[in-house]
Backbone as ProteinMPNN parsed JSONL, in Angstrom:
{"seq_chain_A": "XXXXXXXXXXXXXXXXXXXXXXXXXXXXXXXXXXXXXXXXXXXXXXXXXXXXXXXXXXXXXXXXXXXXXXXXXXXXXXXXXXXXXXXXXXXXXXXXXXXXXX", "coords_chain_A": {"N_chain_A": [[-11.894, 2.002, 18.753], [-8.834, 2.284, 17.14], [-7.967, 4.66, 14.743], [-6.498, 4.206, 11.577], [-3.704, 5.796, 10.049], [-2.661, 7.348, 7.024], [0.544, 6.916, 5.942], [3.776, 7.543, 4.516], [5.201, 4.676, 3.084], [3.401, 2.995, 4.172], [0.938, 0.352, 3.794], [-1.735, -0.413, 1.623], [-4.998, -1.415, 0.386], [-6.743, -1.366, -2.624], [-10.128, -0.453, -2.912], [-11.985, 0.362, -4.707], [-12.717, 0.834, -8.182], [-11.063, -0.269, -11.253], [-8.815, -1.483, -10.366], [-9.437, -2.817, -8.073], [-8.871, -4.599, -5.08], [-6.154, -4.79, -5.362], [-2.896, -4.577, -3.972], [-1.118, -1.833, -2.615], [1.671, 0.379, -2.091], [2.106, 3.186, -0.084], [3.33, 6.104, -1.347], [3.373, 8.878, -1.043], [1.652, 11.313, 0.919], [-0.956, 13.369, 0.118], [-2.55, 16.637, 0.289], [-6.054, 17.209, 1.098], [-7.156, 14.631, 1.288], [-5.968, 12.701, -0.443], [-3.693, 10.24, -1.792], [-0.505, 9.157, -3.069], [0.201, 6.227, -4.718], [2.009, 3.158, -5.321], [2.963, 0.073, -6.941], [5.156, -1.24, -7.841], [5.071, -2.847, -10.04], [2.816, -2.599, -12.036], [2.217, 0.063, -11.523], [4.702, 2.176, -11.287], [7.361, 3.639, -9.272], [8.173, 5.969, -10.48], [5.946, 6.954, -11.761], [3.489, 7.294, -9.943], [0.169, 6.308, -8.813], [-2.635, 8.35, -8.264], [-4.789, 8.234, -5.605], [-7.888, 8.376, -3.874], [-8.396, 8.601, -0.371], [-10.793, 7.57, 0.394], [-11.181, 5.467, -1.276], [-9.499, 3.399, -0.662], [-8.336, 0.813, 1.534], [-6.715, 1.093, 4.466], [-4.001, -0.697, 5.741], [-2.624, -2.258, 8.711], [0.03, -2.941, 8.428], [3.375, -1.924, 7.59], [5.997, -1.085, 5.334], [8.837, -1.098, 6.643], [11.615, -0.653, 6.025], [11.484, 0.587, 3.525], [9.929, 2.812, 4.157], [11.674, 4.169, 5.846], [13.656, 4.848, 3.977], [12.176, 6.561, 2.32], [11.744, 8.704, 4.094], [14.354, 9.546, 4.634], [15.209, 10.291, 2.179], [16.419, 8.465, 0.536], [17.327, 6.187, -2.161], [14.821, 4.291, -3.641], [13.854, 1.243, -5.024], [11.821, -0.191, -7.63], [11.689, -2.948, -7.528], [12.072, -3.516, -4.824], [9.717, -2.514, -3.708], [7.825, -4.129, -4.999], [8.541, -6.679, -3.999], [8.043, -6.353, -1.234], [5.259, -5.917, -1.217], [4.411, -8.274, -2.339], [5.037, -10.141, -0.353], [3.273, -9.286, 1.693], [0.752, -9.627, 0.481], [0.779, -12.376, 0.054], [0.832, -13.323, 2.676], [-1.637, -12.396, 3.534], [-3.386, -13.892, 1.969], [-2.868, -16.426, 2.905], [-3.814, -16.353, 5.474], [-6.608, -17.26, 7.498], [-10.003, -16.654, 6.557], [-11.837, -16.219, 8.508], [-14.49, -17.328, 10.65], [-16.438, -18.28, 8.824], [-19.399, -19.874, 8.002], [-20.506, -22.422, 5.847]], "CA_chain_A": [[-11.015, 1.472, 17.74], [-7.853, 3.255, 16.713], [-8.038, 4.946, 13.314], [-5.208, 4.112, 10.902], [-3.326, 6.981, 9.307], [-1.865, 7.127, 5.829], [1.917, 7.385, 6.098], [4.65, 6.994, 3.48], [5.694, 3.349, 3.433], [2.269, 2.195, 4.613], [0.381, -0.535, 2.78], [-3.178, -0.297, 1.503], [-5.653, -2.218, -0.645], [-7.739, -0.615, -3.364], [-11.478, -0.982, -2.738], [-12.823, 0.875, -5.782], [-12.087, 0.989, -9.486], [-10.669, -1.509, -11.929], [-7.699, -2.074, -9.623], [-9.975, -3.279, -6.8], [-8.21, -5.771, -4.516], [-4.699, -4.711, -5.573], [-2.121, -4.014, -2.858], [-0.272, -0.702, -2.979], [2.517, 1.021, -1.087], [1.879, 4.63, -0.097], [4.564, 6.842, -1.615], [3.269, 10.235, -0.523], [0.325, 11.733, 1.361], [-1.286, 14.677, -0.435], [-3.648, 17.286, 1.006], [-7.436, 16.981, 0.661], [-7.565, 13.238, 1.317], [-5.424, 11.906, -1.531], [-2.369, 9.646, -1.608], [0.149, 8.616, -4.251], [0.508, 4.832, -4.439], [2.717, 2.409, -6.354], [3.034, -1.36, -6.631], [6.423, -1.771, -8.328], [4.868, -3.654, -11.241], [2.005, -1.836, -12.974], [2.418, 1.468, -11.18], [6.082, 2.322, -10.839], [7.646, 4.786, -8.413], [8.34, 7.153, -11.327], [4.614, 7.459, -12.117], [2.533, 6.711, -8.996], [-1.26, 6.525, -9.032], [-3.295, 9.2, -7.273], [-6.0, 7.581, -5.117], [-8.57, 9.0, -2.751], [-8.404, 7.773, 0.831], [-12.097, 6.918, 0.454], [-11.169, 4.32, -2.172], [-8.505, 2.415, -0.23], [-8.401, 0.324, 2.916], [-5.373, 1.156, 5.048], [-3.637, -1.877, 6.518], [-1.717, -1.927, 9.812], [1.413, -3.235, 8.063], [4.181, -0.936, 6.875], [7.29, -1.544, 4.839], [9.712, -0.27, 7.489], [12.857, -0.279, 5.332], [11.139, 1.535, 2.468], [9.484, 4.04, 4.827], [12.901, 4.847, 6.29], [14.296, 5.434, 2.791], [11.366, 7.709, 1.899], [11.964, 9.806, 5.022], [15.735, 10.017, 4.535], [15.496, 10.697, 0.81], [17.221, 7.436, -0.116], [16.839, 5.612, -3.414], [13.963, 3.121, -3.497], [13.701, 0.587, -6.314], [10.529, -0.84, -7.852], [11.788, -4.354, -7.115], [11.876, -3.548, -3.373], [8.288, -2.301, -3.479], [7.132, -5.333, -5.475], [8.817, -7.768, -3.051], [7.346, -6.076, 0.025], [3.825, -6.125, -1.423], [4.209, -9.704, -2.604], [5.045, -10.797, 0.959], [2.064, -8.922, 2.415], [-0.412, -10.248, -0.146], [0.868, -13.821, 0.299], [0.446, -13.539, 4.074], [-3.079, -12.153, 3.639], [-4.084, -15.013, 1.336], [-2.662, -17.608, 3.73], [-4.57, -16.188, 6.72], [-8.002, -17.694, 7.368], [-10.975, -15.566, 6.347], [-12.711, -16.094, 9.671], [-15.293, -18.506, 10.945], [-17.622, -18.27, 7.953], [-20.026, -21.204, 7.84], [-21.091, -22.616, 4.511]], "C_chain_A": [[-10.104, 2.574, 17.237], [-7.899, 3.425, 15.198], [-6.635, 4.895, 12.707], [-4.962, 5.39, 10.115], [-2.505, 6.599, 8.095], [-0.484, 7.742, 6.05], [2.752, 6.824, 4.959], [5.269, 5.676, 3.941], [4.601, 2.437, 3.946], [1.705, 1.372, 3.458], [-1.14, -0.42, 2.808], [-3.68, -1.209, 0.39], [-6.706, -1.35, -1.306], [-9.105, -1.265, -3.197], [-12.422, -0.546, -3.858], [-12.024, 0.952, -7.075], [-11.672, -0.336, -10.082], [-9.487, -2.184, -11.271], [-8.14, -2.598, -8.258], [-9.301, -4.578, -6.351], [-6.695, -5.763, -4.664], [-4.035, -4.036, -4.369], [-1.203, -2.913, -3.378], [0.557, -0.255, -1.778], [2.296, 2.522, -1.204], [3.226, 5.33, -0.269], [4.527, 8.218, -0.951], [1.827, 10.517, -0.118], [0.107, 13.163, 0.884], [-2.394, 15.319, 0.393], [-4.998, 16.906, 0.397], [-7.794, 15.507, 0.516], [-7.1, 12.39, 0.158], [-4.058, 11.357, -1.161], [-1.823, 9.239, -2.971], [0.602, 7.208, -3.902], [1.231, 4.2, -5.621], [2.741, 0.941, -5.946], [4.306, -2.0, -7.166], [6.297, -2.594, -9.588], [4.096, -2.851, -12.286], [2.151, -0.339, -12.757], [3.785, 1.614, -10.538], [6.234, 3.561, -9.954], [7.759, 6.081, -9.215], [6.994, 7.765, -11.717], [3.557, 6.838, -11.205], [1.099, 7.09, -9.336], [-1.823, 7.388, -7.905], [-4.614, 8.535, -6.896], [-6.581, 8.395, -3.971], [-8.516, 8.052, -1.557], [-9.741, 7.059, 1.014], [-12.096, 5.602, -0.327], [-10.104, 3.289, -1.845], [-8.784, 2.001, 1.204], [-6.971, 0.31, 3.436], [-5.14, -0.073, 5.909], [-2.675, -1.486, 7.631], [-0.245, -2.162, 9.472], [2.08, -2.034, 7.387], [5.451, -1.611, 6.391], [8.331, -0.646, 5.509], [10.953, 0.23, 6.755], [12.565, 0.78, 4.272], [10.683, 2.862, 3.071], [10.682, 4.854, 5.3], [13.601, 5.529, 5.118], [13.518, 6.638, 2.28], [11.654, 8.917, 2.777], [13.361, 10.407, 4.895], [16.089, 10.505, 3.136], [16.36, 9.703, 0.067], [16.561, 6.912, -1.372], [16.04, 4.343, -3.126], [13.75, 2.546, -4.892], [12.332, -0.083, -6.4], [10.55, -2.29, -7.394], [11.605, -4.502, -5.599], [10.391, -3.419, -3.027], [7.514, -3.564, -3.848], [7.318, -6.489, -4.49], [8.064, -7.581, -1.739], [5.847, -6.349, -0.112], [3.499, -7.586, -1.694], [4.157, -10.485, -1.291], [3.76, -10.521, 1.729], [0.846, -9.612, 1.809], [-0.408, -11.758, 0.051], [0.434, -14.148, 1.726], [-1.065, -13.357, 4.249], [-3.877, -13.304, 3.045], [-3.97, -16.279, 2.17], [-3.479, -17.547, 5.025], [-6.013, -16.647, 6.501], [-8.932, -16.487, 7.275], [-11.893, -15.365, 7.542], [-13.491, -17.379, 9.857], [-16.579, -18.504, 10.115], [-18.129, -19.7, 7.78], [-20.669, -21.285, 6.472], [-22.365, -23.42, 4.63]], "O_chain_A": [[-10.562, 3.678, 16.941], [-7.872, 2.442, 14.459], [-5.696, 5.471, 13.255], [-5.893, 5.992, 9.581], [-1.74, 5.635, 8.133], [-0.361, 8.939, 6.312], [2.465, 5.729, 4.475], [5.795, 5.579, 5.049], [4.826, 1.242, 4.139], [1.965, 1.662, 2.29], [-1.751, -0.341, 3.874], [-2.908, -1.706, -0.43], [-7.477, -0.673, -0.625], [-9.235, -2.483, -3.324], [-13.546, -1.04, -3.943], [-10.804, 1.114, -7.056], [-11.898, -1.395, -9.496], [-9.18, -3.336, -11.578], [-7.305, -2.801, -7.377], [-9.173, -5.527, -7.124], [-6.022, -6.649, -4.137], [-4.547, -3.057, -3.825], [-0.593, -3.043, -4.439], [0.195, -0.48, -0.623], [2.298, 3.067, -2.308], [4.135, 5.173, 0.545], [5.516, 8.668, -0.372], [0.892, 10.016, -0.743], [0.888, 14.06, 1.205], [-3.103, 14.624, 1.121], [-5.057, 16.345, -0.697], [-8.651, 15.163, -0.297], [-7.783, 11.431, -0.2], [-3.351, 11.925, -0.328], [-2.584, 9.006, -3.91], [1.303, 7.006, -2.911], [1.092, 4.638, -6.763], [2.565, 0.601, -4.776], [4.517, -3.196, -6.963], [7.308, -3.005, -10.158], [4.66, -2.464, -13.31], [2.2, 0.432, -13.716], [3.994, 1.223, -9.39], [5.35, 4.416, -9.901], [7.476, 7.162, -8.699], [6.913, 8.966, -11.974], [2.81, 5.957, -11.632], [0.847, 8.06, -10.051], [-1.517, 7.171, -6.732], [-5.461, 8.296, -7.757], [-5.853, 9.021, -3.201], [-8.583, 6.834, -1.724], [-9.812, 6.05, 1.714], [-12.918, 4.724, -0.067], [-9.83, 2.4, -2.652], [-9.388, 2.742, 1.98], [-6.118, -0.401, 2.906], [-5.993, -0.443, 6.716], [-1.977, -0.479, 7.511], [0.635, -1.638, 10.155], [1.428, -1.241, 6.707], [5.914, -2.589, 6.977], [8.661, 0.426, 5.003], [11.301, 1.406, 6.854], [13.307, 1.753, 4.137], [11.018, 3.925, 2.548], [10.703, 6.078, 5.17], [14.084, 6.654, 5.247], [14.114, 7.628, 1.854], [11.793, 10.032, 2.273], [13.539, 11.618, 5.029], [17.162, 11.075, 2.934], [16.979, 10.057, -0.937], [15.381, 7.161, -1.619], [16.524, 3.434, -2.452], [13.492, 3.29, -5.838], [11.758, -0.489, -5.39], [9.537, -2.806, -6.922], [11.047, -5.498, -5.139], [9.881, -4.129, -2.16], [6.65, -4.013, -3.094], [6.361, -7.2, -4.182], [7.51, -8.536, -1.195], [5.239, -6.944, 0.778], [2.432, -8.072, -1.318], [3.332, -11.384, -1.133], [3.211, -11.427, 2.355], [-0.002, -10.127, 2.539], [-1.469, -12.364, 0.2], [-0.255, -15.142, 1.954], [-1.695, -14.08, 5.02], [-4.936, -13.655, 3.565], [-4.872, -17.118, 2.15], [-3.798, -18.585, 5.604], [-6.571, -16.438, 5.425], [-8.663, -15.434, 7.852], [-12.661, -14.403, 7.563], [-13.159, -18.405, 9.263], [-17.672, -18.704, 10.646], [-17.367, -20.61, 7.453], [-21.295, -20.335, 6.003], [-23.016, -23.697, 3.623]]}, "name": "protein", "num_of_chains": 1, "seq": "XXXXXXXXXXXXXXXXXXXXXXXXXXXXXXXXXXXXXXXXXXXXXXXXXXXXXXXXXXXXXXXXXXXXXXXXXXXXXXXXXXXXXXXXXXXXXXXXXXXXXX"}
């Protein structure tokens, strides 16, 4: 199984803490296994949250347009981040949970 890497513009879900289950966009990857994340609503780009990689689940999806802006140094708005995460979370909720039998 291929291991996912934390990259700016990547999307993750918090697995620990009071924000458990919240979707975040990775703003920056820090040394020693930490990342800075934002969601465009509660955690803005101006004050991102520092999370340990142990406490998030990295998703295969990325916000390509936002990742490109991060790499080029372009201006990213909180509304763009919020919209991207809203689309990802809506798609995740619409997807079936699997073949769980009740």
